[in-house]
C-alpha positions as CSV (number, residue, x, y, z in Angstrom):
1,M,18.1,-32.5,31.1
2,S,16.8,-30.5,28.2
3,D,17.3,-26.8,27.7
4,A,14.1,-25.1,28.5
5,S,15.0,-22.0,26.4
6,P,17.1,-23.2,23.4
7,T,18.8,-20.6,21.3
8,I,19.7,-20.5,17.7
9,D,22.9,-18.7,16.7
10,D,23.1,-17.5,13.1
11,P,26.4,-15.9,11.9
12,E,24.5,-13.2,9.9
13,L,21.4,-12.5,12.0
14,G,22.6,-13.2,15.5
15,T,20.9,-15.1,18.3
16,F,17.3,-16.2,18.4
17,T,15.5,-17.3,21.5
18,R,12.1,-18.7,22.1
19,A,9.7,-15.7,22.5
20,T,8.0,-15.3,25.9
21,S,5.8,-12.7,27.6
22,Q,5.4,-12.1,31.3
23,L,1.8,-11.7,32.3
24,T,0.6,-9.3,35.0
25,D,0.3,-12.2,37.5
26,G,4.0,-13.1,37.0
27,S,3.4,-16.2,34.9
28,V,5.3,-16.6,31.7
29,L,3.6,-17.3,28.3
30,T,5.8,-19.1,25.8
31,H,5.0,-18.2,22.1
32,D,5.3,-20.4,19.0
33,W,8.1,-18.5,17.5
34,F,11.7,-17.5,18.0
35,V,12.8,-13.9,18.2
36,G,16.0,-11.9,17.6
37,T,16.9,-8.4,16.6
38,I,19.0,-6.5,14.1
39,S,20.0,-2.9,14.0
40,V,19.4,-1.1,10.7
41,E,20.3,2.6,10.5
42,G,20.1,3.0,14.2
43,A,16.7,1.3,14.6
44,E,16.2,-2.1,16.3
45,I,14.0,-4.4,14.1
46,E,12.5,-7.5,15.6
47,L,13.1,-10.8,13.7
48,M,10.5,-13.5,14.2
49,L,10.7,-17.1,13.0
50,E,7.6,-19.2,13.3
51,G,8.2,-22.5,15.0
52,Q,8.5,-24.2,18.4
53,T,11.9,-25.9,18.1
54,P,15.2,-25.0,16.7
55,D,14.7,-27.8,14.1
56,E,11.5,-26.2,12.9
57,V,13.0,-22.8,12.7
58,A,16.4,-23.5,11.1
59,P,14.9,-24.0,7.6
60,L,13.5,-20.4,7.8
61,L,16.9,-18.8,8.4
62,P,17.8,-18.6,4.7
63,R,14.6,-16.8,3.9
64,M,15.1,-14.3,6.8
65,R,18.6,-13.6,5.5
66,E,17.3,-12.9,2.0
67,V,14.7,-10.5,3.4
68,V,17.3,-8.7,5.5
69,K,19.7,-8.4,2.6
70,R,17.0,-6.8,0.5
71,L,15.3,-4.9,3.3
72,H,15.5,-1.4,1.7
73,T,13.8,-2.6,-1.5
74,L,11.2,-4.8,0.3
75,Q,10.4,-2.0,2.8
76,R,9.5,0.3,-0.1
77,I,7.4,-2.4,-1.7
78,A,5.6,-2.8,1.6
79,T,4.9,0.9,2.2
80,D,3.7,1.4,-1.4
81,A,1.4,-1.6,-1.0
82,V,-0.1,-0.1,2.1
83,V,-0.9,3.1,0.2
84,A,-2.3,1.3,-2.8
85,N,-4.4,-0.9,-0.5
86,F,-6.1,2.0,1.3
87,N,-6.3,4.4,-1.7
88,T,-9.4,4.5,-3.9
89,G,-7.5,5.6,-7.0
90,E,-3.9,5.6,-8.4
91,P,-1.6,6.7,-5.5
92,E,0.2,10.0,-6.1
93,R,4.1,9.9,-5.9
94,Q,4.0,12.2,-2.9
95,D,1.6,9.8,-1.0
96,L,4.0,6.9,-1.7
97,D,7.0,9.0,-0.6
98,D,5.2,10.2,2.6
99,A,4.3,6.6,3.5
100,A,7.9,5.5,3.0
101,S,8.9,8.2,5.4
102,D,6.0,7.8,7.9
103,L,5.8,4.0,8.1
104,A,8.8,2.5,9.8
105,L,9.6,-1.2,9.8
106,E,9.2,-2.6,13.3
107,A,9.4,-6.4,12.8
108,I,9.9,-9.1,10.1
109,E,8.2,-12.4,10.5
110,V,9.0,-15.5,8.4
111,T,6.5,-18.4,8.3
112,P,7.1,-22.0,7.4
113,D,5.6,-21.5,3.9
114,G,8.3,-18.8,3.2
115,T,5.9,-15.8,3.6
116,A,7.7,-12.8,5.0
117,V,5.5,-10.4,6.9
118,L,6.7,-6.9,7.3
119,H,5.1,-5.2,10.4
120,L,5.2,-1.4,10.1
121,T,4.5,1.3,12.6
122,D,2.9,4.7,11.9
123,T,5.6,7.0,13.3
124,C,3.5,10.2,13.0
125,G,0.2,8.8,14.2
126,E,-1.8,10.2,11.3
127,H,-2.4,7.1,9.3
128,F,-3.6,4.4,11.7
129,P,-5.3,4.6,15.1
130,E,-3.1,3.9,18.2
131,G,-2.7,0.2,18.8
132,Y,-3.1,-0.7,15.1
133,W,-0.4,-1.2,12.5
134,P,-0.2,-2.3,8.9
135,A,1.4,-5.6,7.9
136,V,2.4,-6.6,4.4
137,H,2.6,-10.3,3.5
138,L,5.2,-11.1,0.9
139,G,5.2,-14.4,-0.9
140,I,8.4,-16.4,-1.5
141,D,8.8,-14.4,-4.7
142,D,8.5,-11.2,-2.7
143,A,5.2,-10.3,-4.4
144,V,2.6,-8.7,-2.1
145,Q,0.0,-11.4,-1.1
146,Q,-2.0,-9.2,1.2
147,V,-2.0,-6.1,3.4
148,T,-3.6,-6.4,6.8
149,V,-4.2,-4.1,9.7
150,E,-3.2,-5.7,13.0
151,S,-3.6,-4.9,16.7
């Protein structure tokens, strides 16, 4: 008998389980990623690894560990990228600092090609409409590939 909900235990990042959502009719939708959480400065951050099986996800763990170890730096790169992307001119230092304060990291997603996507949330509600959030896609070299607005 196979395990319907396999888990992945990582000594640094904790336990990952196959992501699911319960629909209003009670049925359960199984997603194509594994999910875990870490606590950083009192905030819970969701960790997402794209893949359907532990064998697909295991190679992504080293990239996730790298991102988590450099989280403070990468988060600032991400918030600066959001400001630069939505600014028509050169961003002011105060705008960059405000974004670093207002945009909190909510989730980190790692894809099979090594892209790390930092999903941010607008904590003050002044920058993005409710239900929308910026996401910054970092390449394997941690360079910003793109900034998106997701819902």
